[in-house]
C-alpha positions in Angstrom: 20.8 17.4 16.4 17.5 16.3 18.0 16.1 15.4 14.6 19.2 13.3 13.8 18.8 11.3 17.1 15.1 10.8 16.4 15.9 9.6 12.9 18.6 7.3 14.1 16.3 5.8 16.7 13.6 5.3 14.1 16.1 3.6 11.8 17.3 1.3 14.5 13.7 0.3 15.4 12.8 -0.2 11.7 15.8 -2.5 11.2 15.0 -4.4 14.4 11.4 -4.9 13.3 12.5 -6.1 9.9 14.9 -8.6 11.4 12.2 -9.7 13.8 9.9 -10.2 10.9 12.5 -12.4 9.2 12.8 -14.5 12.4 9.0 -14.8 12.4 9.0 -16.0 8.8 11.6 -18.6 9.6 9.7 -19.8 12.6 6.4 -20.1 10.7 8.0 -21.7 7.7 9.9 -24.3 9.8 6.7 -25.0 11.8 4.2 -25.3 9.0 5.7 -26.1 5.6 7.9 -29.1 6.4 4.9 -30.8 8.0 2.2 -29.8 5.5 4.1 -29.9 2.2 7.3 -31.9 3.0 9.4 -28.7 2.3 12.9 -28.4 3.8 13.7 -26.3 6.9 15.2 -22.9 6.2 17.9 -20.8 7.9 17.5 -17.3 9.2 19.3 -15.9 6.1 17.0 -17.8 3.8 14.0 -16.4 5.7 15.4 -12.9 5.4 15.8 -13.4 1.6 12.2 -14.7 1.3 11.0 -11.6 3.2 13.0 -9.3 0.9 11.7 -11.1 -2.2 8.1 -10.8 -1.0 8.6 -7.1 -0.3 10.0 -6.6 -3.8 7.3 -8.6 -5.5 4.2 -7.6 -3.5 5.1 -4.3 -1.9 3.4 -4.1 1.4 4.1 -2.5 4.8 2.6 0.8 3.6 0.7 1.3 6.8 -3.1 1.8 6.4 -5.0 2.2 3.2 -4.6 5.5 1.4 -6.3 4.2 -1.7 -9.3 6.0 -2.8 -11.8 5.0 -5.4 -11.1 6.7 -8.8 -13.8 9.2 -8.4 -13.5 10.2 -4.7 -12.9 13.9 -4.8 -10.1 15.5 -2.8 -10.7 18.7 -0.9 -9.0 20.7 -3.7 -11.4 19.2 -6.2 -14.4 19.9 -4.0 -13.3 23.6 -3.7 -12.8 23.7 -7.5 -16.2 22.2 -8.1 -18.0 24.6 -5.7 -17.4 27.6 -7.9 -18.5 25.8 -11.1 -21.8 26.0 -12.9 -23.8 22.8 -13.4 -22.6 22.5 -17.0 -18.9 23.0 -16.0 -19.3 20.5 -13.2 -20.6 17.8 -15.5 -17.8 18.5 -18.0 -15.2 18.2 -15.2 -16.7 15.0 -13.9 -16.7 13.5 -17.4 -13.0 14.4 -18.0 -12.1 13.0 -14.5 -14.0 9.8 -15.3 -12.3 9.4 -18.7 -8.8 9.7 -17.1 -9.8 7.3 -14.3 -11.4 4.8 -16.7 -8.2 4.7 -18.8 -5.9 4.2 -15.9 -8.0 1.9 -13.5 -11.0 0.8 -15.5 -13.5 2.4 -13.2 -17.3 2.7 -13.8 -19.0 6.1 -13.8 -20.5 6.7 -10.3 -24.3 7.2 -10.0 -25.0 10.7 -8.7 -28.2 9.6 -7.2 -26.6 6.9 -5.0 
């Protein structure tokens, strides 16, 4: 039951933050855009729709950056590479680079750097 209460509390806070963010979008829009670009004023529901649209188009609110470069090894990869010979390690690095290059267009890292 305690987990349910915690989840409900989190959900209420998350919704309140989202609604507050929509209010902030409305305030900023109505403060800046009519003056700068001769745009119309918007209502709260329009600001909420803009916020949802931006969330859908651009993602966001993920909290921190979990992104790594393509070739940053994880702890599992480091453990796996620790037991490899130099030849196996180079083969592994090349395979990892080829997968990374195809997906993200990364450059091969310089081992001397």
